[in-house]
N, C-alpha and C positions, 0 to 999 in steps of 0.2 A: 503495500500499499503506498502509494506516495504519501511526504511529508511536506509541510511548508515551512518554509524558514521565515519565523517572524522574528521582525524587527524587534529589539530587546529594549530594555529601559537601564541605559549604563548608570545612571544616575538621580538622586532625589530631585525633582521638577524637571526633567527632560520629558518632552513630550512627542522632538521631532528631530532625526537624524537626516544626514545627508550620505548617500550612497556615492563612495569618493572612488571608487572601481572595484570590479570583480576579480577575483584572484582563480576562477576558476570560469570556460564557457560552457554554453549548453554541450552536452553529449561528453562534458568530462569526467573521468572517476571520483568520485570524492570518499577519501574515508573518515571515520569517525572521528569528531572533535578535528577534523583538517579544516582550516580556515578557507573561507568562500568567498569572501566580501570584507570591503573594507569602508568602515560607517566613521562619520564624524560627526560631533557637536560641541560646540567650544573651541574649537582648535583642535581638541582632540582628536586624532585618527586611531581608532580600534580595531583589531580584525576579528571578525565574528566567524565559531568555529560550525562545524556540520553536523546537526544532533544524530547523523544516523550514517552508515557506510552506502554508497549507491552513486547514480550517476544524477549531474546536475540537468532537469528536464525541461525546466524554463527560467527564463529571468524576466520577472515583472515590473522590477525597478531599475530603469539604468543609470547608469554613472553621471555622477551632477544632481539629479533630482533628489527629493526630498520624500520621505518616509515617516509615516507616525507610528509611535509604540504601538506594538498589537498588529501592525499591518505586514500581509505579506508581501515579501519582498521576490520569490520564486519555490520552484518545488525542487526536491529530491527524491528519488525512486528506481524502479527496474527500468532498463533501456526498453524503448518501447511503450511503456505504460501509459495509457489513456487518464488524461487528467480531467476528462470530461464528468466522467460518475462524483469523483471526489467534490468536482464544485457544485454540479448539482446536488448532493447531498446537503452541502452546508449553506444554500440556499434558502430562506424559508417561504413556502408557497405562497402566492401574491394573489391566488386567486379565491375571492367568497364562496362560502359556503353556501348561502343562499340568495335568492332574488332582493330580499331587504338589504341583505350587507351589501350586495352591488350596489344598488343604489346611493346607501349611504357612502362609502367610497367614493363613486363620481357626483354626487353631491360636495363633498371633501375637495375632492382635487379640483373643482371648479371655483371654490372660496379660495384656497391657494393660489391657483393661478391670479385670481381677479386682485388679492391683494398685493401678490408677491411675483409680478411677471420676472424678474431674472434672479434665476434659481443660483443660491450664493450660500456658502458654509457658514454660519456661524460661529463655529470654534475656532479661538486662537491659541495656539499653544505659549506655554509660558513666555518661552523666549520673543514672540512675534509681539505678546501683547506689553513687554517691556520695550521693545523697539519703537512701538505705535507710541507707547506714554514718554516715552524718551524725548521724543521729537515731535512730540505734540497732533501727533497724524490722527485724521479721521479715517475709520478702516474704509468708509464708504467711499472713499478718494482712490481705493486700489484694486487694482484690476486682480482677482485670484487665481493664481494658476495650478493651484492642488484638486487634488480631488474634491468633488461638489462646488470648485470654486472658492477653496477656502485660500487663505492668503498665507505664504509661506515667508521665512527670511527672506529668500531669493527677490520676493516681489516686492518688499521693503526697501533691500539694496538699491534695487533698481528705480524704484520711484524717487530714491534720495538721489540717486545719479542723476536723473530725469524729471523733477517735481513736477515739470508742466505738463509732463506727457498725457493726452486726454484719455479719460478712462469709460468704458462702458456701461458705469452705474447710472441708475434710473435720476432723473436731477429731483433735487429735496432742497429743502433749506438748509444753508450749512451755520455752523455753531460759529459765534462771531469771537474774535479773539481780541482778547486786549493789547497785545503787541504782535506784528507782523515778525513772524518769526525768520530767522537768516536764512537763505537758500546759498547753498554750497554752490561754486564756482562754476561754470560752463567746462566743459573738456575741450580742447583746443581741439581743430580737425586737422587729422595728421595729413602732412605736405605730402603732395601724391608725385612731386619731382623730384622727389630723393631716395634713392635704393635705399630698401632696410628690408627686414623680416620683422614680425608679427608674433611676438611672444604673449599667447596666451596666458591668460589668468587663471592661476588654481584657485579653488574654492577658499582657501587660507588666505593667499594676498587679496582676495574680494573683503572677508573678513577684517582684516588688519587694514585696509584703506578705510572702510566707512567707520572703523571705530578710530580712527586716528583723526579724519574729517570731523566726526561727531565730536571728539573729545577738544577739538580746537574751536567749534563752533558753539562749545557749551561754557566751554571754562577761559577766563581770562587768564592767560599763562606768562607767570612773572618767574623769571632765574635770578639767582643769587650763587655766588661760588666762593669757596675757601679754600684754602691749600692746609695740607696733613702733613705731619711729620709722623711718619711711620717706623720709628726705630725702636721702640718699645713693642711694638706689636711683631714686627718681625724678630725682636730678641725670643720673646716669648714663643711665636713659632718656632722658631728655632730650637728651644730647650724644650719642645713639647711634641713635635712631629714625630719621632720615632715612638716616642709612648702613646701617641694616637693610632698610630700604623697598626700596632701590636694587636689593640683592640678593633683592626680592622676599618678604623677612621680615616680619610686624607683630610689633614687640616688644612683649609685654603683659606685664604684672606678673606673670600667669601662671609665666612664664619663671622668673622670678627668684625667687619660689613655691619651684617645681621643683628648682632649682640650689641654695638653700640646703638643703631638704629631702634632699638627694641626698647632698651633704656631710656633715651632720649623721647620717644613716641609717649612712655608710658609717664611720663614727667609733662608733656606738654600733650594733653588730650585733642585741641584743638584741631593740631594735625593729622592726627589717628582718628579721623571721623570722616562725614560725609555733607553735604550740602542736601537742605529740603527746603520746601516752601515756607513752611513752618518753623525752621530753626534749623541748627547744626546738631547733627545726632554722632555724639562721638561714643566710640566704640568700648566695650569694657575689654576685649582680646586683642591684642596684638596679631595681626595676621601678615606677614611680610610674605609678598611674591615678587619673584627671581626673575627677570628675563635669561630667556636661555633660548641660544641663536640656533635655529635647526639649517644653517646653511640658505640653499636655495628653496627649502620649505619654510622662508620666514623665522618667525621666534614665536614662544609660545612664554607662558610668566606660571609657572607651578606657584602652590602658596605653601609656605610654612604656616600651620596653624600655632596659637598661642604661643610666640615667642617668647613670651614672657615667662613663661614657666619651664624654660630649657637652658640647661647646662652649657658652654658652650663645645662640648664635646655633643651632645644631644640638638644644638642647633648645627654643626659639623657633618653629623650623619644625615641628617634631613635636607642639607644641601647634596650630599653625595648621592641619595637615594634619588631624588627627585630629578637633577641633571641625569641621571644615567636611564632612568624610565621616559624623560622626554626625548633623549636623544634615539633611544631605541622603540619608541611610540607607544610605552606600555601606560601611559598615564591614564586613571579614569578622572572624566569630566568634573569631580568632585575632589580632585587635585589643582584644579585651578579655578575653583570658586571660593568665594568668600575672603579675597584679600580686604587691607586695609589701608596698605600702604606698598608701594613697590620700590624695588633697586636693580638697576640695570648697570653694566659693567661694560661701557661701551669702549673703555681703555684697553681691550682685549686686541685690537689692531693696530693700536700705538697712539689712539687720539686723547690729548690731553683734559680737553673739557669740550662738554656738550649741553643741548640744551632737550632733555626729551619729554617725550607727551607725556602727559597724565594718563593713566590707566582709569576711566570713568566706571564709577562714581565717585572714585577715591579723591582726594585734596591735594596732594602731592605726589612725586615720586624724586629719586634720589640716584644719581648717576657717577659712576665712577672714573676716574679717569688713569691712564696708565703710570705707573709709579718711575720716577726718575729720580737721580741720583743729582741733586743741585747745590751750589753755596750758599747757605744762608746765612742771617747775622742769629748768634747764640746770645741771649744774655744770661749771666748767671744768678745768684741769688744776692749777690755783691752789686749787682748793676754793671758788673763789667761787660764789655761786648766783643764778641770775638766772630770769627768767619769760620763757618764747618761744612763739610759735604752731608749730608742725610738725604733718604731716600723722601721722596715728596709727591702727594697725591693731591690733585684738585678734586674737592667734592662739589658737584654741582646739584642745586636744589632747585625743583620747579615747585610752584605752587600755584592753588586755585585764589585769585587775587579777591574772588566774591567773598570768601571765608577768613581768609588769612592775611594780614597786614604785613608790611616789610619787615617791622621789628619781630613780629612774633615767627616769621619764616628763618631770619636771622638768629634769633635766639635759640631755635630748635638746633639748625645746623651748628652753630656755636657749640652744644652741649654733645654732637656727634663727633665733632672733632677731639671736644676736650676728654672724654672717653677713649678714644682711639691714642691721643698722643700721653697719656697717662693711665696707660692701660698697665695692670698689675694681678697677680693671680689673686 
């Protein structure tokens, strides 16, 4: 008997997934628990295994299309097996049993047609609803391409890219907006007289692009930069790296940055928060996301949860685990959710300082530049100055100026600097 490939629920609150690629084609043999399709949600790509051994008989959701949790993506069974009986057995009979029932159904259908000429699903996944709320969009303005006319995240992204596109929805009264929303700039046309090659967007790149534009349109970004002497951090790392390694933990500089940020965020509640129309909501937990580069695949931001309760070794262990699972595509959707602040290390390629973009709906992001030995002026406890060679790093803090003033941002960054420069056991 043929078996359905049902779209799983990879995490709490997930209602919709995107089929990235089929790892098997129709007619291919599949072993039980062998991966057959790659699914994506929140930029996390996971492989879905086959529940049985058999042959991939049919694919119902093409690569690049969306599927709701619980819907069928395809069939696996014996070669040459017919799927008609399986599908008919699952479809409830639509034939009324009596003449009175037939009349009632016809009358109901007439009423529905009269009241709602354009069939459109009322279902909105949490992801789609969140996108509509963040951009203050009316769902009736967007033409859904999903099953039953439902709106998918691709429909919202397409509308944001071309907000003036005409839709097929019936005309009706539109809600009045107090302020006219800012629309993204139009994309410049591609020159036709210059030779070149089109590199198609991946689904991940489209998500990154949409979120970056949304962040810049949402928050007034402000940058402040400070320089940090990493001498004490490096001395501590040198003295403890072997001991951590004996316990299977790679002690990276990222762990020190996360620890210093956690301490400062616990003291500066206004930074570890999010903006709402009613007020600024300060989070009790410090959940720090760390950007992990995936090469041509873009980047992803897994989250270290409740950092305020972790030791340096615990933080280092989480950094190792999340980075490894991110690069091997083994993160779960819950691994990239719930962040309250973000760290990005743009210095891996030699960049000294940068202006990263805030990961909405957070209020700030901290960038770390490349470490360089530089000559700096050192003042001792007696006030005497001398020139010394020290390992220096620029820290770039970008914050949301709606909620955070310059003084607050500078004080937070100064505390991160102080924690690193005065590192001790």
